[in-house]
C-alpha positions in Angstrom: -53.9 -15.0 41.6 -51.0 -17.4 40.8 -47.4 -16.2 40.8 -46.8 -17.1 37.2 -50.0 -15.2 36.1 -49.0 -12.1 38.1 -45.5 -12.2 36.5 -47.0 -12.4 33.0 -49.3 -9.4 33.7 -46.3 -7.4 35.0 -44.2 -8.2 31.9 -47.1 -7.3 29.6 -47.6 -4.0 31.2 -43.9 -3.3 31.1 -43.8 -4.1 27.4 -46.7 -1.8 26.8 -45.0 1.1 28.5 -41.6 0.7 26.9 -43.2 0.4 23.5 -44.9 3.9 23.7 -43.3 7.1 22.4 -40.8 7.7 19.7 -37.7 8.1 21.8 -37.3 4.7 23.4 -38.4 5.7 27.0 -38.3 2.9 29.5 -40.4 3.8 32.5 -43.6 5.5 33.6 -41.7 8.6 34.9 -40.0 9.1 31.5 -42.9 8.3 29.3 -43.2 11.2 26.8 -40.7 13.3 28.8 -37.8 12.6 26.5 -37.2 14.1 23.1 -34.5 13.6 20.5 -33.1 16.7 18.7 -30.8 16.3 15.7 -28.8 19.0 14.0 -27.3 18.8 10.5 -23.7 19.7 9.9 -23.6 20.8 6.3 -20.4 20.3 4.3 -21.0 23.7 2.7 -21.0 25.6 6.0 -18.1 27.1 7.9 -17.0 24.6 10.5 -16.2 27.3 13.1 -19.6 28.8 12.7 -21.3 25.4 13.0 -19.4 24.8 16.3 -20.5 28.2 17.7 -24.2 27.6 16.8 -24.0 24.1 18.4 -22.6 25.6 21.6 -25.4 28.2 21.7 -28.1 25.5 21.1 -26.6 23.4 23.9 -26.8 26.4 26.2 -30.4 26.9 25.2 -31.1 23.2 25.9 -29.7 23.6 29.4 -31.8 26.6 30.0 -34.9 25.0 28.7 -34.3 21.9 30.8 -33.9 24.2 33.9 -37.4 25.4 33.5 -38.6 22.0 32.5 -36.7 19.7 34.9 -38.9 16.7 34.1 -37.6 16.8 30.5 -34.7 14.9 29.0 -33.3 16.1 25.7 -30.9 14.0 23.6 -29.0 16.3 21.2 -26.8 15.1 18.4 -25.1 17.0 15.6 -24.3 14.9 12.6 -22.8 15.5 9.1 -25.5 15.5 6.3 -24.9 12.0 5.1 -24.8 10.5 8.6 -27.9 12.4 9.6 -29.8 10.9 6.8 -28.7 7.4 7.8 -29.6 8.1 11.4 -33.1 9.3 10.5 -33.7 6.3 8.3 -32.4 3.9 11.1 -34.5 5.5 13.8 -37.6 5.8 11.7 -37.5 2.1 10.7 -37.5 1.2 14.4 -40.3 3.6 15.3 -37.9 5.9 17.1 -37.7 8.8 14.7 -36.3 12.2 16.0 -38.8 14.6 17.5 -37.1 17.8 16.2 -34.4 18.4 13.6 -32.4 21.5 12.6 -31.7 21.2 8.8 -29.8 23.2 6.3 -31.8 25.5 4.1 -31.2 23.6 0.9 -33.1 20.5 2.1 -36.0 19.1 0.0 -38.7 19.1 2.7 -41.4 17.9 0.4 -39.3 14.8 -0.2 -38.7 14.2 3.5 -42.5 14.5 4.2 -43.3 12.0 1.4 -40.9 9.5 2.9 -42.6 9.9 6.3 -39.6 11.4 8.1 -41.2 14.7 9.0 -44.7 16.1 9.6 -46.3 19.6 9.7 -46.6 21.6 12.8 -49.5 23.8 13.8 -48.5 27.4 14.7 -51.1 29.6 16.3 -51.6 33.2 15.4 -49.9 34.3 18.5 -47.0 32.0 17.9 -46.6 33.2 14.4 -45.7 36.7 15.8 -42.2 35.2 16.5 -41.5 35.0 12.8 -41.6 37.3 9.8 -44.8 36.3 7.9 -43.0 36.0 4.6 -40.6 33.4 6.1 -43.5 31.2 7.3 -45.5 31.6 4.0 -42.6 30.2 2.0 -42.3 27.2 4.3 -45.8 26.0 3.8 -46.9 23.1 1.6 -50.5 22.6 0.7 -51.6 24.8 3.5 -49.5 23.1 6.2 -46.4 24.4 8.0 -43.6 22.0 7.2 -40.8 24.0 8.8 -40.0 27.2 10.7 -36.7 29.2 10.4 -34.2 29.6 13.3 -31.8 32.3 12.0 -31.0 34.2 8.8 -27.6 34.1 7.0 -27.5 37.0 4.5 -25.5 36.8 1.3 -22.6 39.3 1.2 -19.5 40.3 -0.7 -16.2 39.4 1.1 -12.9 40.9 0.0 -9.3 41.6 1.1 -9.2 45.3 1.8 -5.4 45.3 1.7 -5.5 44.4 -2.0 -8.9 45.7 -3.0 -9.8 48.9 -1.0 -13.5 48.8 -1.9 -15.9 46.2 -3.1 -17.2 46.7 -6.6 -20.7 48.2 -6.6 -21.8 46.7 -10.0 -21.4 43.5 -12.0 -19.8 45.7 -14.8 -17.2 46.9 -12.3 -16.2 43.3 -11.6 -15.2 42.8 -15.2 -13.4 46.2 -15.4 -11.4 45.4 -12.2 -10.7 41.9 -13.5 -9.1 43.5 -16.5 -6.8 45.5 -14.1 -5.2 42.5 -12.4 -7.7 42.2 -9.5 -8.6 38.6 -8.9 -12.2 37.5 -8.3 -13.8 34.1 -7.4 -17.3 33.5 -8.6 -19.9 30.7 -8.4 -20.4 28.4 -11.4 -23.0 26.4 -9.4 -26.7 26.9 -9.1 -26.6 28.7 -5.8 -24.7 31.6 -7.3 -27.1 32.0 -10.3 -29.6 34.3 -8.6 -26.8 36.7 -7.6 -26.2 37.6 -11.2 -29.6 37.0 -12.7 -31.4 39.3 -10.3 -29.1 42.2 -11.3 -30.4 41.8 -14.9 -34.0 42.0 -13.7 -34.5 38.3 -13.7 -36.0 35.9 -11.1 -35.8 32.2 -11.1 -39.5 32.0 -10.8 -41.1 34.8 -12.8 -44.7 35.7 -13.4 -46.1 34.2 -16.6 -46.6 37.7 -18.0 -42.8 38.3 -17.9 -41.9 35.3 -20.1 -42.1 37.4 -23.3 -39.1 39.6 -22.3 -37.3 36.9 -20.2 -35.2 35.5 -23.0 -33.7 39.0 -23.8 -32.7 39.6 -20.2 -31.4 36.1 -19.9 -29.2 36.5 -23.0 -27.6 39.6 -21.4 -27.0 37.7 -18.1 -25.4 34.8 -20.0 -23.3 37.2 -22.0 -22.0 38.7 -18.8 -21.0 35.2 -17.6 -19.1 34.6 -20.8 -17.3 37.9 -20.8 -16.4 37.5 -17.1 -14.8 34.1 -17.8 -12.7 35.6 -20.6 -10.9 37.8 -18.1 -7.7 36.1 -16.9 -8.2 37.3 -13.3 -11.8 36.1 -12.9 -12.3 32.4 -12.0 -15.4 30.4 -11.6 -15.5 27.6 -9.0 -18.2 25.1 -8.2 -18.1 24.9 -4.4 -18.1 27.2 -1.4 -15.0 25.8 0.3 -12.9 26.6 -2.8 -14.2 30.2 -2.7 -13.4 30.5 1.1 -10.0 29.0 0.8 -9.2 31.1 -2.3 -9.8 34.3 -0.4 -7.8 33.1 2.6 -4.9 31.9 0.4 -4.8 35.1 -1.6 -5.8 33.5 -4.8 -8.9 35.7 -4.8 -9.3 39.3 -3.7 -13.1 39.2 -3.7 -15.8 36.5 -3.5 -19.5 36.3 -2.9 -20.0 34.9 0.5 -22.5 34.0 3.3 -22.4 35.8 6.6 -21.9 32.3 8.1 -18.4 32.2 6.6 -17.2 35.2 8.5 -15.6 33.4 11.5 -13.1 31.5 9.3 -12.4 34.5 7.1 -11.9 36.8 10.1 -9.5 34.4 11.7 -7.4 34.2 8.5 -7.6 37.8 7.3 -8.2 39.8 10.5 -8.7 43.5 10.0 -8.0 43.1 6.2 -11.4 41.4 5.7 -14.0 43.7 4.2 -17.7 43.0 3.7 -20.3 44.7 1.6 -23.6 44.2 -0.1 -23.4 42.3 -3.4 -22.9 44.3 -6.6 -25.9 45.5 -8.5 -26.6 44.7 -12.2 -27.8 47.0 -15.0 -31.4 46.6 -13.9 -31.2 46.8 -10.1 -29.7 45.4 -7.0 -28.7 41.8 -6.4 -31.5 39.8 -4.8 -29.9 36.7 -3.4 -31.8 33.9 -1.7 -31.6 33.8 2.1 -30.0 30.9 3.8 -32.0 29.9 6.9 -31.4 26.8 9.1 -34.9 25.2 9.5 -36.6 23.5 12.4 -38.7 20.5 11.2 -40.7 18.1 13.3 -40.4 14.3 13.3 -43.4 12.2 12.2 -43.3 9.6 15.0 -43.5 11.8 18.2 -46.4 11.2 20.6 -48.5 14.2 21.6 -46.4 15.0 24.7 -43.1 14.8 22.8 -44.5 17.0 20.0 -45.6 19.5 22.7 -42.1 19.7 24.2 -40.4 19.8 20.8 -42.6 22.7 19.8 -42.1 24.5 23.1 -38.3 24.2 22.7 -38.5 25.5 19.1 -40.5 28.5 20.3 -38.0 29.0 23.1 -35.2 29.4 20.5 -37.1 32.1 18.5 -38.3 34.2 21.4 -37.2 37.8 21.7 -34.5 37.2 24.3 -32.8 34.2 22.6 -33.0 35.6 19.1 -31.4 38.9 20.2 -28.8 37.0 22.2 -27.8 34.7 19.3 -27.6 37.6 16.9 -25.3 39.6 19.1 -23.2 36.7 20.4 -22.6 35.2 16.9 -22.4 38.5 15.0 -23.1 36.5 11.8 -26.8 36.0 11.8 -30.0 38.1 11.9 -33.1 37.1 13.9 -36.2 35.7 12.3 -38.2 37.4 15.0 -39.5 40.7 13.6 -39.9 42.3 17.0 -36.2 42.7 17.6 -34.4 46.0 16.9 -30.6 45.4 16.9 -28.1 48.1 17.7 -26.9 48.3 14.1 -24.8 51.5 14.6 -22.7 49.7 17.2 -22.3 46.6 15.1 -21.2 47.5 11.5 -21.2 43.9 10.3 -24.8 43.4 11.4 -25.7 46.7 9.7 -24.3 45.5 6.3 -26.1 42.2 6.8 -29.4 44.0 7.5 -29.0 46.1 4.4 -28.4 42.9 2.3 -31.6 41.3 3.5 -33.7 44.2 2.3 -33.3 43.0 -1.3 -33.1 39.3 -0.5 -35.7 36.7 -1.5 -37.0 33.3 -0.5 -38.3 30.3 -2.5 -41.4 28.3 -1.7 -41.1 24.7 -0.8 -42.5 23.7 -4.3 -39.9 25.9 -6.0 -37.1 24.5 -3.9 -38.3 21.0 -4.7 -38.1 21.8 -8.4 -34.7 23.5 -8.1 -33.1 20.5 -6.4 -34.5 18.2 -9.0 -33.0 20.2 -11.9 -29.9 21.7 -10.3 -27.5 19.6 -12.3 -29.2 20.4 -15.6 -29.2 24.2 -14.9 -25.5 24.1 -13.9 -24.7 22.1 -17.0 -26.3 24.8 -19.2 -24.5 27.6 -17.3 -21.1 25.9 -17.7 -21.7 25.5 -21.4 -21.6 29.2 -21.6 -18.9 29.9 -19.1 -16.5 27.5 -20.8 -17.3 28.7 -24.3 -18.6 25.3 -25.5 -21.8 27.0 -26.6 -22.8 30.6 -27.2 -25.3 32.4 -24.9 -27.6 32.6 -27.9 -27.6 28.8 -28.3 -28.2 28.2 -24.6 -31.1 30.7 -24.0 -33.7 28.4 -25.6 -32.6 25.5 -23.4 -33.0 27.7 -20.4 -36.4 28.7 -21.6 -37.5 25.1 -21.8 -36.7 24.7 -18.1 -38.3 28.1 -17.3 -41.6 26.9 -18.8 -41.7 23.9 -16.5 -40.9 26.0 -13.3 -43.5 26.8 -10.8 -44.1 30.5 -11.3 -45.1 33.2 -8.7 -48.6 33.2 -10.3 -49.1 29.6 -9.1 -48.2 30.2 -5.5 
């Protein structure tokens, strides 16, 4: 065989090998043994908490690599906008990420339609690592588009030096607001379920409930209007303003996520109090859970998908879930087999109580919510600011309600 022909064959074989896989591996020994893991840094999250979670994930990566020494894991944490650019850039070059940890408010249906993520198959035994309701709400057309890593419950956070106890009802917020106690409340869509659920409403009701929905919705909107008339109750449209308002003393009480606790504890120390959210006239608040989600890239080869799935399962096993919950002190496990020492950890105990009434949305419902968020927030702010009366806005809400996916359709 001629030297030039032999060289050509070597180059062709080399090109074939380096073109395989989604992570840009460059040799036989690395083929399929390298995965890329991206984590989203949401602008809405507490930066201290995000750094702590990253540190734990990196520790878990090291431990996972210790038992899989042949594997190389490239891990990057990126802000939301840069993560989107990175995914697009890599996907266009056939080098899409193998595993991503995304914020809970992501539209996963949209990501799948763009070809960025693909479903994962979870066996019956593997499903035992998750609460069944969490997995059910992350399926789309019978396929598992994501799995949760941790749970961040919704709470009430307050300054105990200025407000000895958290109000137990929505009515008490207004009464205390009339007594010079300052409250910060959400005017955005994410805070809507905190109030509506207390009036016996859900964002996605059964069709059979539509007949009485307008009456309850009117009472909820009237509460918003009355609350905003109080000089010491303020509505804000972003999480950072709520956090900073409590830290700076502008607010004595805010609705919060357990993921905000590190920054609030650093600022307020022993003066920080936490409690379950106040109930409404028709029952307890039923806030939606925030859960960072593992999703799988669409361009992994079989071996990369296997490693990505094994690492995901490693993060949700009993040992790691318990360790994360106790080390962070701000999260609850998604693994139902874990019994936490709640008596020894009062914060975890309050968080656990909060989740008993919490809910989740299906991927179809979340897809709808993200599409109409601005419209719903606009209607809500018409009431809060007094531009239109609750009676005038109820029919407009009802029009959106009629288009929403209901629980009957799930």
